C-alpha positions in Angstrom: -43.6 -19.2 -10.5 -42.8 -15.8 -9.0 -39.3 -14.4 -9.1 -39.0 -14.7 -5.3 -39.9 -18.4 -5.3 -37.5 -18.9 -8.2 -34.7 -17.4 -6.2 -35.2 -19.7 -3.2 -33.1 -22.8 -2.9 -32.9 -25.9 -0.7 -30.0 -28.2 -0.3 -30.0 -31.6 1.3 -26.6 -32.9 2.3 -24.9 -34.5 5.3 -23.1 -32.4 7.9 -19.6 -32.3 6.7 -16.6 -32.4 8.9 -13.2 -32.3 7.2 -12.7 -36.1 7.4 -16.2 -36.9 6.1 -15.9 -34.3 3.3 -12.5 -35.9 2.3 -14.2 -39.3 2.3 -16.9 -38.2 -0.1 -14.6 -36.0 -2.3 -11.3 -37.3 -3.4 -8.4 -34.9 -3.1 -6.1 -34.1 -6.0 -2.6 -35.1 -5.1 -0.3 -32.2 -6.0 3.3 -33.3 -6.5 5.6 -30.3 -6.5 8.3 -30.3 -9.1 11.8 -31.0 -8.0 14.5 -28.3 -8.3 16.1 -30.3 -11.2 12.8 -30.4 -13.1 12.3 -26.7 -12.6 15.8 -25.9 -13.8 15.3 -28.2 -16.8 12.1 -26.6 -17.7 13.5 -23.1 -17.3 16.8 -23.7 -19.1 15.4 -25.8 -22.0 15.1 -24.0 -25.3 13.1 -24.4 -28.5 12.4 -22.3 -31.5 8.9 -21.4 -30.3 10.2 -20.7 -26.8 13.0 -18.5 -28.1 10.6 -16.6 -30.3 8.2 -16.0 -27.5 11.0 -14.7 -25.3 12.2 -12.3 -27.9 8.7 -11.0 -28.5 8.2 -10.5 -24.8 11.4 -8.5 -24.5 10.9 -6.6 -27.8 7.1 -6.1 -28.0 7.3 -4.1 -31.2 8.0 -7.4 -33.1 4.7 -8.7 -32.0 2.4 -5.7 -32.6 3.9 -3.8 -35.5 3.3 -6.5 -38.2 -0.4 -6.4 -37.1 -0.6 -2.7 -37.6 -3.8 -1.6 -39.4 -2.4 1.2 -41.7 -5.6 2.5 -43.2 -7.5 2.4 -40.0 -5.0 3.6 -37.4 -2.4 5.7 -39.3 -4.4 8.9 -39.8 -5.3 9.0 -36.0 -1.7 8.3 -35.0 -0.4 11.1 -37.3 -2.8 13.7 -35.8 -2.1 12.5 -32.3 1.7 12.4 -32.8 1.8 15.9 -34.2 -0.3 17.3 -31.4 1.7 15.6 -28.7 5.0 16.6 -30.4 4.2 20.3 -30.0 3.4 19.8 -26.3 6.5 17.7 -25.8 8.7 20.3 -27.3 7.6 23.0 -25.0 7.5 20.8 -21.9 11.0 19.6 -22.7 12.2 23.2 -22.5 10.2 23.9 -19.4 11.1 20.7 -17.5 14.8 21.4 -18.2 14.5 24.3 -15.9 13.2 22.0 -13.2 16.1 19.6 -13.8 18.6 22.6 -13.5 20.1 21.9 -16.9 20.1 24.1 -20.1 16.9 24.1 -22.1 18.4 22.2 -25.0 18.8 19.1 -22.9 15.1 19.1 -22.3 14.6 18.7 -26.0 17.0 15.7 -26.0 15.1 14.2 -23.1 11.8 14.6 -25.1 13.2 12.9 -28.1 15.4 9.8 -27.3 13.0 8.2 -24.8 10.3 8.1 -27.4 12.5 6.0 -29.7 13.5 3.3 -27.2 10.0 3.1 -25.6 8.5 2.5 -29.1 10.6 -0.6 -29.4 10.4 -2.0 -25.8 7.2 -0.6 -24.2 3.9 -2.5 -23.7 1.6 0.5 -23.4 -0.1 1.8 -26.6 -0.6 5.3 -25.2 2.2 6.3 -22.9 4.3 9.2 -24.1 7.8 8.7 -22.7 9.8 11.7 -21.6 10.3 14.2 -18.7 7.8 14.4 -15.9 7.7 17.5 -13.6 8.0 15.5 -10.4 10.9 13.4 -11.4 12.5 16.4 -13.2 12.3 18.3 -9.9 13.9 15.4 -8.1 16.7 15.4 -10.6 17.1 19.2 -10.1 17.2 18.9 -6.4 20.1 16.4 -6.5 21.9 18.3 -9.3 21.8 21.5 -7.3 23.1 19.8 -4.2 25.9 18.1 -6.0 26.8 21.1 -8.2 26.0 24.3 -6.1 26.5 27.8 -7.5 28.9 28.5 -4.7 31.5 26.2 -6.3 31.6 28.4 -9.4 32.0 31.9 -8.2 34.6 34.0 -10.1 35.6 37.6 -9.6 33.6 40.1 -11.6 34.5 43.4 -13.2 32.3 45.4 -10.8 33.0 46.2 -7.2 30.7 46.2 -4.2 29.6 49.3 -2.1 32.6 49.0 0.2 35.1 48.4 -2.5 34.8 44.6 -2.2 35.1 42.5 -5.3 31.7 41.3 -6.7 31.6 37.7 -7.6 29.6 36.1 -10.5 28.7 32.6 -11.3 30.6 30.8 -14.1 27.4 29.5 -15.6 29.2 27.7 -18.5 31.3 25.5 -16.3 28.5 25.0 -13.8 26.0 23.9 -16.5 28.6 21.5 -18.0 29.1 19.8 -14.7 25.3 19.7 -14.0 24.7 18.0 -17.3 27.3 15.4 -16.4 25.6 14.7 -13.0 22.2 14.6 -14.6 23.1 12.1 -17.4 25.1 10.0 -14.9 22.0 9.9 -12.6 19.9 8.8 -15.7 22.4 6.0 -16.3 22.2 4.7 -12.8 18.4 4.9 -12.6 18.3 3.0 -15.9 20.6 0.3 -14.6 18.5 -0.1 -11.4 15.3 -0.3 -13.4 16.8 -2.8 -15.8 18.0 -4.9 -12.8 14.5 -4.8 -11.3 13.0 -6.0 -14.6 15.5 -8.8 -15.0 15.0 -10.0 -11.4 11.2 -9.7 -11.9 10.7 -7.5 -8.9 8.2 -5.1 -10.4 6.0 -5.8 -7.3 8.0 -3.0 -5.5 5.7 -0.4 -7.0 2.8 -2.1 -5.3 3.9 -0.6 -2.0 3.2 2.8 -3.5 -0.5 2.8 -3.0 -2.8 5.3 -4.8 -3.3 7.5 -1.7 0.5 7.5 -1.1 1.2 8.5 -4.7 -1.5 11.1 -4.6 0.0 12.8 -1.5 3.5 12.5 -2.9 2.7 14.0 -6.3 0.7 16.8 -4.7 3.6 17.7 -2.5 5.9 17.5 -5.5 3.5 19.8 -7.4 3.9 22.3 -4.5 7.7 22.0 -4.7 7.5 22.5 -8.5 5.3 25.6 -7.9 7.8 27.1 -5.5 10.8 26.6 -7.8 8.9 28.0 -10.8 7.5 30.8 -8.8 10.9 32.3 -8.2 11.7 31.9 -11.9 8.4 33.6 -12.8 9.5 36.6 -10.5 13.1 36.3 -11.7 14.2 36.3 -8.0 17.5 34.5 -7.3 17.8 32.5 -4.1 20.3 30.1 -2.5 20.0 26.4 -3.4 18.5 24.9 -0.3 18.4 21.1 0.2 17.2 18.7 2.8 14.7 19.1 5.6 12.6 22.3 5.5 14.4 23.5 2.3 11.1 24.5 0.7 10.4 26.7 3.8 13.8 28.4 3.6 13.3 29.0 -0.1 9.9 30.6 0.4 11.2 32.8 3.2 14.1 34.1 1.0 11.8 34.6 -2.0 9.6 37.0 0.1 12.6 38.6 1.6 14.0 39.4 -1.8 10.6 40.0 -3.6 11.6 43.7 -4.0 14.1 42.5 -6.7 11.3 41.1 -8.9 11.7 41.8 -12.6 8.5 43.4 -13.7 8.8 42.4 -17.4 9.2 38.7 -16.4 6.4 38.9 -13.9 3.9 40.4 -16.4 4.8 37.9 -19.1 4.5 35.0 -16.7 1.2 36.1 -15.2 -0.3 36.7 -18.7 0.9 33.3 -19.8 -0.5 31.6 -16.7 -3.9 33.3 -17.0 -4.3 32.5 -20.7 -3.1 28.9 -20.5 -5.3 28.2 -17.4 -8.3 29.7 -19.1 -7.9 27.8 -22.4 -7.1 24.5 -20.6 -10.4 25.0 -18.7 -12.2 25.4 -22.0 -10.5 22.3 -23.3 -11.7 20.3 -20.3 -15.3 21.6 -20.4 -15.8 21.2 -24.1 -13.6 18.1 -24.7 -16.5 16.2 -26.2 -17.1 19.0 -28.8 -13.5 19.9 -29.6 -11.8 17.1 -31.6 -8.3 18.3 -30.8 -7.4 20.3 -27.6 -6.3 23.8 -28.4 -2.5 23.8 -28.2 -2.4 27.1 -26.3 1.2 26.6 -25.1 2.3 26.8 -28.8 0.5 30.0 -29.5 1.6 31.6 -26.3 5.2 30.6 -26.9 5.2 31.9 -30.5 3.7 35.3 -29.4 6.0 35.6 -26.3 9.1 34.8 -28.3 8.1 37.4 -31.0 7.5 40.1 -28.4 10.7 39.3 -26.5 12.7 39.5 -29.7 11.0 42.6 -31.1 11.2 44.6 -27.9 14.6 43.2 -26.9 13.4 42.5 -23.3 16.8 41.1 -22.2 18.7 44.3 -22.8 16.0 46.8 -22.0 14.5 45.2 -19.0 17.1 42.6 -18.0 14.6 39.8 -18.6 15.8 36.2 -18.1 15.7 34.4 -21.5 16.5 30.9 -22.7 19.5 32.1 -24.6 21.6 29.6 -26.5 19.9 26.5 -27.9 22.4 24.6 -30.0 21.3 22.9 -33.2 21.8 19.2 -33.8 22.7 16.4 -31.4 25.7 15.8 -29.1 27.8 12.6 -29.4 27.2 9.8 -26.9 28.9 10.1 -23.5 29.8 7.5 -20.9 28.7 8.0 -17.3 31.0 9.2 -14.5 31.0 5.9 -12.6 32.8 7.4 -9.6 29.6 9.3 -8.9 27.4 6.2 -8.5 28.1 5.7 -4.9 27.1 9.2 -4.0 23.8 9.2 -5.9 22.6 5.7 -5.2 19.9 6.9 -2.8 18.6 9.5 -5.2 18.7 7.0 -8.0 16.7 4.5 -6.0 13.9 7.0 -5.2 13.8 8.2 -8.8 13.7 4.7 -10.3 10.8 3.6 -8.1 8.8 6.8 -8.4 9.2 7.0 -12.2 8.2 3.4 -12.6 5.2 3.7 -10.3 4.0 6.8 -12.2 4.4 5.2 -15.6 2.8 1.9 -14.7 -0.1 3.6 -12.9 -0.9 5.8 -15.9 -0.3 2.9 -18.3 -2.8 0.7 -16.5 -5.4 3.4 -16.5 -5.4 3.6 -20.3 -4.9 -0.1 -20.7 -8.1 -0.8 -18.7 -9.9 1.9 -20.8 -8.9 0.4 -24.1 -8.9 -3.3 -23.1 -5.3 -4.4 -23.3 -2.6 -5.3 -20.7 0.6 -3.7 -19.5 3.4 -5.9 -18.4 4.9 -4.4 -15.3 8.3 -6.2 -15.5 8.7 -5.4 -19.2 8.0 -1.8 -18.4 10.9 -1.8 -16.0 13.1 -3.2 -18.7 11.8 -0.7 -21.2 12.3 2.4 -19.0 15.6 1.0 -17.8 17.1 0.8 -21.3 15.3 4.1 -22.1 17.2 5.9 -19.4 20.5 4.2 -20.2 20.2 5.2 -23.9 19.0 8.6 -22.8 21.9 9.1 -20.4 24.3 8.3 -23.3 22.8 11.1 -25.3 22.9 13.7 -22.5 19.2 13.2 -21.4 18.0 13.5 -17.8 15.7 10.9 -16.2 12.6 10.1 -18.2 9.3 8.4 -17.4 5.9 9.7 -18.7 4.2 13.0 -18.4 0.5 12.8 -17.6 -0.4 15.8 -19.8 1.5 14.4 -22.9 0.0 11.0 -22.5 -3.5 12.5 -22.0 -3.0 14.5 -25.3 -1.8 11.5 -27.2 -4.8 9.4 -26.1 -7.5 12.1 -26.4 -6.4 13.1 -29.9 -7.0 9.6 -31.1 -3.7 7.9 -30.8 -4.0 4.1 -31.3 -0.5 2.8 -31.0 3.1 3.8 -30.3 3.4 4.8 -34.0 2.0 8.2 -32.7 5.2 8.5 -30.6 7.3 8.4 -33.8 5.4 11.4 -35.3 5.8 13.1 -31.9 9.5 12.4 -32.0 9.6 13.8 -35.6 8.2 17.2 -34.3 10.8 17.3 -31.5 13.5 16.3 -34.0 12.6 19.3 -36.2 12.8 21.6 -33.1 16.3 20.3 -32.3 17.8 20.5 -35.7 16.0 23.6 -37.1 13.5 25.5 -35.0 15.2 25.4 -31.6 17.4 28.4 -32.1 14.4 30.5 -32.9 13.2 30.1 -29.3 16.3 31.6 -27.8 14.6 35.0 -27.0 11.8 33.2 -25.1 11.6 34.4 -21.5 12.1 31.7 -18.8 9.1 33.2 -16.9 6.9 32.1 -19.8 8.2 28.5 -19.5 7.7 28.7 -15.7 4.1 29.8 -16.2 3.5 26.9 -18.7 4.8 24.5 -16.0 2.6 25.9 -13.3 -0.5 25.8 -15.6 0.2 22.1 -16.1 0.2 21.4 -12.3 -3.6 21.9 -12.0 -4.4 18.2 -12.2 -1.9 17.4 -9.4 -3.1 20.3 -7.2 -6.7 19.2 -7.7 -5.8 15.9 -6.0 -6.4 17.7 -2.7 -10.1 17.3 -3.2 -9.6 13.5 -3.1 -8.9 13.8 0.7 -12.5 14.4 1.8 -13.6 11.5 -0.4 -10.9 9.2 1.0 -11.9 10.3 4.5 -15.5 9.1 3.9 -14.3 5.9 2.3 -11.4 4.9 4.4 -9.9 7.2 7.1 -6.6 5.3 7.2 -6.0 6.0 3.4 -6.8 9.6 4.0 -4.3 9.9 6.8 -1.7 8.2 4.6 -2.3 10.8 1.9 -2.0 13.7 4.3 1.1 12.3 6.1 2.9 11.6 2.8 2.1 15.1 1.5 3.2 16.9 4.6 6.3 14.8 5.0 7.3 15.3 1.4 6.9 19.1 1.7 8.8 19.4 4.9 11.5 16.7 4.6 12.1 16.8 0.9 10.8 14.5 -1.8 13.2 11.6 -1.2 12.9 11.5 2.6 9.2 12.3 2.4 8.6 9.3 0.1 10.4 7.0 2.5 8.4 8.4 5.4 5.2 7.9 3.5 6.1 4.3 2.6 7.1 3.6 6.2 3.9 5.1 7.6 1.7 3.1 5.1 3.5 -0.1 6.1 2.9 0.7 9.7 -0.8 1.1 9.1 -0.8 -2.3 7.4 0.9 -3.9 10.4 -1.5 -2.1 12.8 -4.5 -3.3 10.9 -3.1 -6.8 10.8 -2.3 -6.7 14.5 -5.7 -5.4 15.5 -8.2 -6.8 13.0 -11.9 -6.9 13.2 -13.6 -9.7 15.2 -17.3 -10.5 15.6 -19.7 -12.7 17.5 -22.0 -14.3 14.9 -25.6 -15.4 15.0 -27.9 -16.9 12.3 -30.6 -15.2 10.4 -33.9 -17.0 11.2 -34.4 -20.3 9.2 -31.2 -19.8 7.2 -27.6 -20.9 7.2 -26.5 -17.3 7.0 -24.4 -16.1 9.9 -23.8 -12.4 10.5 -22.5 -10.1 13.3 -25.2 -10.0 16.0 -24.4 -6.3 16.6 -25.4 -5.2 13.1 -28.7 -7.0 12.7 -31.7 -7.0 15.0 -33.1 -10.3 13.7 -29.8 -12.2 13.9 -29.7 -14.4 17.1 -27.0 -16.6 18.6 -27.8 -20.4 18.7 -28.6 -21.3 22.3 -25.6 -22.5 24.2 -23.3 -21.8 21.2 -20.8 -19.0 20.8 -19.5 -18.3 17.2 -16.4 -16.2 17.0 -15.1 -14.8 13.7 -11.5 -13.6 13.2 -11.0 -11.7 10.0 -7.2 -11.7 9.5 -4.2 -14.0 9.2 -3.2 -15.3 12.6 0.4 -14.8 13.5 2.7 -14.0 16.4 1.8 -10.3 16.2 -2.0 -10.6 16.8 -2.4 -13.8 18.7 -2.6 -12.0 22.0 -5.3 -9.7 20.5 -7.2 -12.8 19.4 -7.1 -14.2 23.0 -8.3 -10.9 24.5 -11.2 -10.6 22.1 -12.1 -14.2 22.6 -12.4 -13.7 26.4 -14.7 -10.7 25.9 -16.8 -12.5 23.4 -17.5 -15.6 25.6 -17.7 -13.5 28.8 -15.2 -15.4 30.9 -11.6 -16.5 31.2 -11.4 -20.2 30.7 -8.2 -20.5 32.8 -9.8 -18.5 35.7 -13.0 -20.6 35.5 -11.0 -23.8 35.6 -8.9 -22.6 38.6 -11.9 -21.5 40.7 -13.8 -24.7 40.0 -10.8 -26.8 41.0 -10.5 -24.9 44.3 -14.2 -25.2 45.0 -14.3 -28.9 44.3 -11.3 -29.6 46.5 -13.0 -27.8 49.5 -16.3 -29.5 48.8 -14.5 -32.8 48.6 -13.2 -32.3 52.1 -16.7 -31.6 53.4 -18.2 -34.5 51.6 -15.6 -36.9 53.0 -16.7 -35.8 56.5 -20.4 -36.5 55.5 -21.4 -32.9 56.2 -22.6 -32.0 52.7 -25.4 -33.3 50.5 -26.3 -32.3 47.0 -29.5 -31.1 45.4 -30.2 -29.9 41.9 -29.7 -26.4 43.1 -26.4 -26.8 44.9 -24.8 -28.2 48.1 -26.4 -28.1 51.6 -24.6 -28.6 54.9 -26.0 -31.1 57.5 -24.6 -29.9 60.9 -22.4 -27.3 62.2 -18.9 -27.3 60.7 -15.9 -25.1 60.7 -15.6 -22.4 58.0 -13.5 -24.6 55.7 -15.6 -24.1 52.6 -15.5 -20.3 52.7 -14.1 -18.6 49.6 -14.0 -14.9 49.1 -15.6 -13.3 46.1 -12.2 -12.0 45.0 -9.5 -14.2 43.5 -6.4 -13.4 45.4 -4.2 -14.9 42.7 -5.5 -12.6 40.0 -5.4 -8.8 40.0 -8.7 -7.0 39.6 -7.5 -5.1 36.4 -6.7 -8.3 34.6 -10.0 -10.1 35.5 -12.5 -10.6 32.7 -16.1 -9.7 34.0 -18.0 -13.0 34.6 -21.4 -14.0 35.9 -21.4 -15.9 39.2 -23.6 -18.6 40.4 -23.5 -19.3 44.1 -23.5 -22.8 45.5 -25.3 -22.3 48.8 -24.0 -24.2 51.9 -26.5 -24.5 54.8 -24.6 -24.0 58.1 -26.0 -24.3 61.6 -24.3 -21.0 62.5 -25.0 -17.4 62.3 -22.5 -16.8 59.4 -23.5 -18.2 56.0 -20.7 -19.8 54.0 -20.4 -19.2 50.2 -18.4 -20.8 47.4 -18.3 -18.5 44.4 -18.2 -20.4 41.1 -18.1 -18.6 37.7 -20.9 -19.6 35.4 -20.4 -21.0 31.9 -23.5 -20.6 29.8 -22.2 -22.2 26.6 -21.5 -25.8 25.8 -19.8 -25.1 22.4 -17.4 -22.6 20.9 -17.1 -22.3 17.1 -14.3 -20.5 15.4 -15.1 -19.0 12.0 -11.7 -19.0 10.2 -13.0 -18.5 6.7 -11.2 -15.1 6.5 -7.9 -16.5 8.0 -5.5 -16.8 5.0 -2.6 -18.2 7.0 -1.3 -19.2 10.4 2.2 -19.3 11.7 3.7 -21.7 14.3 3.0 -19.4 17.2 -0.6 -19.1 16.3 -1.1 -22.8 15.9 0.5 -23.6 19.3 -1.6 -20.9 21.0 -4.7 -22.2 19.3 -3.9 -25.7 20.6 -3.7 -24.3 24.2 -7.0 -22.5 23.7 -8.7 -25.8 22.7 -7.3 -27.5 25.8 -8.4 -24.7 28.1 -12.0 -24.7 26.9 -12.2 -28.5 26.6 -11.3 -29.0 30.3 -14.2 -26.8 31.4 -16.5 -28.9 29.3 -16.9 -26.5 26.4 -16.6 -28.3 23.0 -14.5 -26.3 20.5 -15.0 -26.5 16.7 -13.7 -24.8 13.6 -16.3 -23.9 11.0 -15.1 -22.5 7.7 -11.5 -22.5 6.7 -9.1 -22.5 3.8 -7.5 -25.9 2.8 -4.0 -24.6 3.4 -4.9 -23.6 6.9 -5.8 -27.3 7.7 -2.6 -28.3 6.0 -0.7 -25.9 8.3 -2.4 -27.3 11.4 -1.5 -30.9 10.3 2.1 -30.0 9.6 2.4 -28.4 13.0 1.0 -31.5 14.8 -2.1 -29.6 15.9 -4.3 -32.7 15.9 -3.9 -35.4 18.5 -5.9 -37.8 20.7 -7.8 -34.9 22.4 -8.0 -32.5 19.4 -9.3 -34.4 16.5 -9.7 -33.5 12.9 -13.5 -34.3 13.3 -13.8 -30.9 15.1 -13.2 -29.1 11.9 -16.2 -28.5 9.7 -16.4 -27.1 6.2 -18.9 -24.3 7.1 -20.1 -22.7 10.3 -23.6 -24.1 9.8 -22.2 -27.6 9.7 -20.5 -27.0 13.0 -23.6 -25.5 14.5 -25.8 -28.5 13.5 -23.2 -31.0 14.8 -23.1 -29.1 18.2 -26.9 -29.0 18.5 -27.2 -32.7 17.7 -24.6 -33.5 20.3 -26.4 -31.5 23.0 -30.0 -32.2 22.0 -30.9 -34.2 25.1 -28.8 -32.2 27.6 -30.0 -29.2 29.6 -27.9 -26.1 29.1 -26.5 -25.8 32.6 -23.2 -25.4 34.3 -21.4 -28.8 34.2 -20.1 -28.0 37.7 -23.3 -29.4 39.2 -22.6 -32.7 37.5 -19.2 -32.9 39.2 -20.7 -32.2 42.6 -23.1 -35.0 42.0 -20.3 -37.3 41.1 -18.5 -36.3 44.3 -21.6 -37.2 46.3 -22.1 -40.6 44.6 -18.4 -41.6 44.8 -18.2 -40.7 48.5 -15.4 -38.2 47.8 -13.3 -40.6 45.8 -13.7 -38.5 42.6 -10.3 -37.3 41.4 -9.9 -33.6 41.0 -7.6 -32.9 38.0 -4.5 -30.9 38.8 -3.9 -27.6 37.0 -1.5 -28.2 34.2 0.8 -25.2 34.2 2.3 -26.2 30.9 -1.1 -25.8 29.2 -1.5 -22.3 30.6 1.7 -21.1 28.9 1.1 -19.5 25.6 3.5 -20.4 22.7 5.7 -17.2 23.1 6.2 -17.8 26.9 7.0 -21.4 26.3 9.6 -20.5 23.7 11.2 -18.0 26.0 11.3 -20.6 28.8 13.0 -23.2 26.6 15.6 -20.6 25.5 16.3 -19.8 29.2 16.6 -23.4 30.3 
């Protein structure tokens, strides 16, 4: 047997409508649990259930006893030491972004590692500062604690004898640390609350294109802030809309004050770090451990700065004082919570989204799972504990996590060795870095932005794959640059949600036909061999049906069938009434081709081609068949009747996931409109809960039966063809004319039911008005 013959199949079964399928296949009766049963199940406790709950909240209890010391420990040690070196320098650098002294960056690189080790579910995340969130902290800190509030008279005088003012940096930095740690507290509280309430789904609204555009804009913001540090050019602290534009303008206005020593040191650091990182990327399969170029550059730069005494000779900006040891725990300033709630909300969501996105990438790569809600609890407590020990907001840094994974890290034990390296820097080595130039740290930050800047090249790929996603990326990026990161993020989320609403309101529709000798139905516009069954129109709607898109559904349906069912019914009714008058007078007789007049009559049957009750712009184009009337006069009389070339309409609702009440009522009206012009309407293909919704909304009645619903489109087509096997496909209007002739004009013309012509929304408005 050939492969082609083996892949063929043939199924013999009856045509299944919903009632016949239910008759042959017994349904499972699903009895929902009562509220009392749910509460009892939730609130009940046992030893096993309590242990499971504790393990889920404190995952280290679950995985640490299973740790394979001989197999995993060497890899975790190497990974932890490598990551610790990177974390130490990034802590110092990201503190500049957060607008706090460098020592607090070391704290922020240490304490989050300890709490995430106990509470986190990712094996590879390295908790700590992230450039985007650090910048968001810095923007808020600078707006809450501006330099202008700490100006004090200096010893020097200005050119006109005016007193020169200087900034009291000690008092300013103290207050900035207070604001930063309070912000960390509040972000942690919000994240903990999200985790307890199980609302980790919030991050799902941050799609990959949106996050890509936002982080690219944040990278640009980071670059601008570090660019002025690299030049050692001081500017005002701008905040809000177009703040980045104003900052750039002032940087170029004051570029003449650039410190050459800082510029040279920064450019050399940037060139060397970028070149070595490129080597690490290109030869990562040959180099077992990435070259820690930041460490080497920092050591050399610190030595040169100390030996040449760059601060005094060239007025270079250096890190200065880095205290040894740790600070005692501090409570938050609760009175600040109300002012920073907006910034805290944005930070908590962005930080969580970044952490979970990175965590899921490595979880997929190494075949384990990351619990989104537990991650919220983990980072919530991480930021609360961090705030107590003077840390600013922490999430995860992409570069640190990449180093931890690429150097062979197996579990969070690597984080403990990373924390050990940072601990040594805090208690012993930190003071040795005091001569280090800030421009070197700024260059290290800029060199680490390459990955985020390279996201720009995702836009052409997105444009080819999905243009809407590409537009979301661009809009979010531009909005975040011009409006600021907080407003830009909200603008990006709002725009993304609008695109979802638009796509739901204007979904794809199609007229289907069958592939020859198969039960496969496809869009007739996409395949040359796919043909519509004769006299049958199959209409697919690929979206949930609700109040927002039901009018779109009606418009597309009219275009698909080629006529307006209401207009057809109205014109037929008018024509039949006029013909009835002529038949009563005995002046008309019928043939298979129409109606012929006997003797001269008045022009009673004349009807213009235009429908005076319907405007031309709202009319759906229709084909007309003329019923000829033979007059004994020089002027022929015509009765224009729209032609209906189908006997059945089938809705393919297999892609409809739900319907609301408005959609159900509108669908009921559509069924009635087509049925009264002798077009049978069926549903072929649907989800079970859609039928349940139709039943709960009293959709089925004496005229619309459940037998009109079929499990597949092909079942509905076969049923329709069987029903019309012995009927000519012609306009049923001729049958009504014949009935009129045979009944001598006694045939009753149905009146137009205005209630049926109202859609559900108009009917609801009418009821409210009455």
